[in-house]
C-alpha positions as CSV (number, residue, x, y, z in Angstrom):
1,I,83.8,27.9,-41.5
2,C,82.8,30.8,-43.3
3,L,80.9,32.2,-40.7
4,V,83.1,31.5,-38.1
5,L,85.8,34.0,-39.8
6,S,83.6,36.0,-41.4
7,D,83.9,40.2,-39.8
8,P,82.9,40.1,-37.9
9,P,82.7,36.8,-36.1
10,I,79.4,35.1,-35.2
11,S,79.4,33.9,-32.0
12,Y,79.2,30.0,-31.2
13,S,75.3,30.1,-29.5
14,R,74.4,32.7,-33.2
15,L,76.3,29.9,-35.2
16,L,74.4,26.9,-33.6
17,A,71.4,28.6,-33.8
18,I,71.7,29.7,-37.8
19,T,72.8,25.7,-38.2
20,S,69.9,24.4,-36.7
21,A,66.9,26.8,-38.4
22,H,68.4,25.4,-41.7
23,C,68.8,22.1,-40.5
24,K,65.5,22.0,-39.8
25,G,64.0,23.3,-43.1
26,P,61.3,25.4,-43.9
27,K,58.4,24.0,-42.1
28,R,56.6,21.5,-44.7
29,T,52.8,19.7,-44.5
30,S,53.4,15.6,-44.7
31,N,50.2,14.2,-46.6
32,F,50.0,11.9,-43.6
33,G,48.4,14.9,-41.9
34,M,46.3,16.0,-43.9
35,Q,42.7,14.4,-43.7
36,A,41.6,11.8,-46.1
37,S,38.4,12.1,-47.5
38,F,36.2,8.6,-49.9
39,D,33.4,9.4,-51.6
40,A,29.9,8.5,-50.1
41,G,28.7,6.2,-52.5
42,C,31.6,4.5,-52.9
43,L,32.4,3.3,-49.5
44,L,28.5,2.0,-49.5
45,S,29.4,0.2,-52.4
46,L,32.1,-1.3,-50.8
47,G,31.3,-2.2,-47.7
48,A,28.2,-4.1,-49.7
49,L,30.6,-5.9,-51.9
50,M,33.2,-6.8,-50.0
51,R,30.7,-9.0,-47.6
52,L,29.2,-10.9,-50.7
53,A,32.9,-11.5,-51.5
54,A,33.9,-13.0,-48.2
55,A,30.7,-14.9,-48.2
56,A,32.2,-16.1,-51.7
57,L,35.6,-17.1,-50.2
58,N,33.6,-18.5,-47.5
59,Y,32.2,-20.7,-49.6
60,E,35.2,-22.1,-51.1
61,I,36.7,-23.0,-47.9
62,Y,34.3,-24.7,-46.8
63,C,33.0,-26.6,-50.1
64,I,36.5,-27.9,-51.0
65,L,37.2,-29.4,-47.0
66,D,33.3,-29.7,-45.8
67,G,31.1,-29.7,-47.8
68,S,29.9,-32.1,-51.3
69,P,28.2,-31.1,-54.5
70,S,25.2,-32.2,-54.2
71,N,24.2,-30.0,-50.6
72,V,24.3,-26.6,-50.9
73,P,25.2,-25.1,-47.3
74,S,23.5,-22.1,-45.6
75,I,25.1,-18.8,-45.6
76,T,25.2,-19.8,-41.6
77,E,27.1,-23.4,-41.9
78,L,29.6,-20.9,-43.9
79,S,30.1,-18.5,-41.4
80,D,29.8,-20.7,-38.5
81,H,33.4,-21.2,-36.4
82,T,33.2,-25.4,-36.4
83,G,34.6,-27.6,-38.5
84,H,38.0,-27.3,-41.2
85,Y,39.2,-23.4,-40.7
86,G,35.9,-22.9,-38.7
87,T,38.0,-19.8,-36.8
88,Y,38.9,-17.9,-40.4
89,R,35.6,-18.3,-41.8
90,F,33.9,-17.2,-38.7
91,S,36.4,-14.0,-38.4
92,I,36.3,-13.0,-42.1
93,S,32.1,-12.9,-42.3
94,L,32.4,-11.4,-38.9
95,A,34.3,-8.9,-40.1
96,S,32.8,-8.3,-43.4
97,V,29.5,-7.9,-41.6
98,I,31.1,-5.0,-39.1
99,F,32.3,-3.4,-41.9
100,S,29.3,-3.8,-44.3
101,D,27.1,-2.3,-41.1
102,L,29.4,0.4,-40.2
103,C,29.6,1.9,-43.7
104,C,25.7,1.6,-44.2
105,Y,25.1,3.4,-40.7
106,L,27.6,6.0,-41.7
107,V,26.3,6.7,-45.3
108,L,22.7,6.4,-45.0
109,S,22.5,8.1,-41.2
110,H,23.8,11.1,-43.2
111,A,22.0,10.7,-46.3
112,T,18.8,10.7,-44.8
113,S,19.1,13.0,-41.7
114,H,16.5,14.9,-43.4
115,G,12.7,14.4,-43.7
116,P,9.4,14.0,-42.0
117,F,10.8,10.7,-40.4
118,A,14.2,10.7,-40.4
119,S,14.6,10.2,-36.5
120,H,12.6,7.1,-36.9
121,F,14.5,5.9,-39.4
122,Q,17.7,6.3,-37.5
123,G,16.3,4.1,-34.8
124,L,15.2,1.8,-37.7
125,L,18.7,1.8,-38.9
126,V,21.2,1.3,-35.7
127,A,18.4,-1.8,-34.5
128,S,19.1,-3.4,-38.1
129,C,22.5,-2.8,-37.5
130,F,22.5,-4.1,-34.3
131,L,20.8,-7.4,-34.6
132,D,22.8,-7.8,-38.1
133,V,25.9,-8.2,-36.0
134,L,24.0,-10.4,-33.6
135,Q,23.4,-12.7,-36.0
136,A,26.8,-13.2,-37.4
137,L,27.9,-13.4,-33.6
138,T,25.6,-16.1,-32.5
139,T,26.0,-18.5,-35.5
140,S,26.3,-21.5,-33.4
141,F,23.3,-21.0,-31.8
142,R,20.3,-23.2,-31.7
143,Y,18.0,-20.7,-32.7
144,H,20.0,-18.9,-34.9
145,Y,16.6,-18.5,-37.3
146,L,15.5,-16.0,-35.2
147,P,18.2,-13.4,-34.8
148,I,18.7,-14.2,-38.6
149,Q,15.4,-13.7,-39.6
150,L,14.3,-10.7,-37.2
151,A,17.8,-9.1,-39.0
152,G,16.5,-9.6,-42.2
153,F,13.2,-7.9,-41.6
154,S,14.4,-4.9,-40.5
155,M,17.0,-4.8,-43.1
156,C,13.9,-4.7,-45.4
157,L,12.2,-2.1,-43.4
158,T,15.9,0.3,-43.3
159,L,15.9,-0.2,-47.9
160,L,11.9,0.8,-47.6
161,G,12.8,3.6,-45.5
162,T,16.1,4.5,-47.8
163,L,14.1,4.6,-51.0
164,Q,10.8,6.5,-49.6
165,L,13.7,9.3,-47.7
166,L,16.5,9.6,-50.8
167,W,13.2,10.3,-53.5
168,P,12.6,13.5,-53.1
169,I,15.9,14.4,-52.3
170,S,18.0,12.6,-55.0
171,S,18.2,13.4,-58.7
172,C,18.7,10.0,-59.9
173,K,15.4,8.9,-60.2
174,G,16.2,6.4,-62.8
175,A,18.4,4.5,-59.8
176,L,16.1,4.7,-57.9
177,R,13.7,3.3,-59.7
178,V,15.6,0.2,-60.4
179,A,16.4,0.0,-56.5
180,A,13.1,-0.6,-55.9
181,V,12.5,-3.6,-58.6
182,L,15.7,-5.0,-56.9
183,F,14.2,-4.2,-53.7
184,T,10.5,-5.9,-54.5
185,I,12.5,-9.1,-55.7
186,L,14.6,-9.3,-52.7
187,C,11.1,-9.1,-50.1
188,V,9.9,-11.9,-52.4
189,D,12.7,-14.0,-52.4
190,L,13.5,-13.5,-48.3
191,L,9.7,-14.4,-47.5
192,A,9.9,-17.7,-50.0
193,V,13.4,-18.5,-48.2
194,A,11.1,-18.0,-44.6
195,I,8.0,-20.0,-45.9
196,L,10.7,-22.9,-46.9
197,H,13.0,-23.0,-44.2
198,N,10.1,-22.4,-41.2
199,H,8.2,-25.3,-43.2
200,W,5.0,-23.3,-43.9
201,A,5.0,-25.3,-47.3
202,A,6.4,-27.1,-49.3
203,P,6.4,-26.1,-53.0
204,R,8.2,-28.6,-55.1
205,S,8.5,-26.0,-58.0
206,L,10.8,-23.7,-55.8
207,P,14.3,-24.8,-54.9
208,S,16.3,-25.0,-52.0
209,W,15.7,-22.2,-49.5
210,T,19.8,-22.1,-49.3
211,S,20.2,-21.4,-52.8
212,L,17.6,-18.3,-52.5
213,E,19.5,-17.3,-49.6
214,Y,22.8,-16.5,-51.5
215,L,20.2,-14.9,-54.6
216,G,18.8,-12.8,-51.5
217,L,22.8,-11.5,-50.3
218,A,23.2,-10.7,-53.9
219,L,20.1,-9.0,-54.3
220,Y,21.1,-6.8,-50.8
221,T,24.1,-6.1,-52.3
222,A,23.1,-4.9,-55.8
223,V,19.9,-2.9,-53.8
224,L,22.8,-1.0,-51.9
225,V,25.4,-0.5,-54.7
226,V,22.5,1.4,-56.7
227,I,21.3,2.7,-54.5
228,S,25.1,4.5,-53.7
229,Y,24.5,6.1,-57.4
230,A,21.5,8.2,-56.0
231,L,23.2,9.5,-52.8
232,P,23.5,13.3,-52.6
233,P,27.0,13.9,-53.4
234,A,29.3,14.1,-50.6
235,L,32.4,12.8,-49.0
236,V,33.1,10.6,-45.9
237,K,36.7,12.0,-44.1
238,F,38.8,9.7,-41.9
239,D,38.8,11.8,-38.8
240,C,38.2,10.6,-35.0
241,P,34.9,10.2,-35.7
242,P,34.5,9.9,-39.0
243,H,31.7,12.1,-40.8
244,L,29.8,13.2,-44.0
245,V,30.6,16.2,-46.0
246,P,28.3,17.0,-48.2
247,L,29.5,18.2,-51.7
248,E,27.7,21.4,-53.9
249,C,28.2,19.9,-57.3
250,G,28.7,16.6,-58.4
251,K,30.7,13.5,-56.7
252,S,34.1,13.0,-56.9
253,L,37.2,10.5,-55.9
254,L,39.3,13.3,-54.9
255,P,40.6,13.9,-51.3
256,Q,39.5,17.1,-50.2
257,H,43.2,18.7,-50.1
258,Q,43.8,17.4,-53.4
259,K,40.4,19.5,-54.9
260,R,41.7,22.3,-53.0
261,K,45.0,22.2,-55.2
262,I,42.7,21.6,-58.1
263,H,40.9,24.8,-57.5
264,K,44.0,27.0,-56.6
């Protein structure tokens, strides 16, 4: 009203333009428009721990509804879509495997992109992730032990290549030594699983191969968690597609835009 009664009076079109600009207010940047980021090492650990948690959840569901205390089911039986809540158990297992493999590929492909055998490692990493997803999809296949053993073998080669490529560039040599010890125990454990499952030998001093299979999953998770501490500092930006951005000094769990505000 004050604008209309002002001297000289303001035209209706001018008044509409002023009111519209006032209602819109200053241009703001939404937090949703900012590019979120996450620590690469934490993402690798999260993927491995989610897979272990999914196996533990499926074990509880299977043993409560389908299993017996005297029978230790294999991880394949836990992930099969038959039995009580089989569809849910299969979906939980498959989702955790895909998420874990995506985290491994995204983080490890960047962390090991420099080195004399980096290109060969990239192909090995892709093959390992593909075989892992394949064995998760074919749990009801009669010869499922073939893809799961191939996936385990390629996974061991991938972890060995990761340790070799990280050694010259990582500043956390202690973490790599711990990861190497855990990796050695993992290889021995998987070899024992293959020997017992394929009936190459039947030593009475060893537990069942299904119990050793759970130990192997726990060791695999531990190796990835320890490797995450030895990775070069980097942030995963959740863009389309997601990509990694190396950091010059130290790791940070803060998103990139928050770090900039702090520096300012």
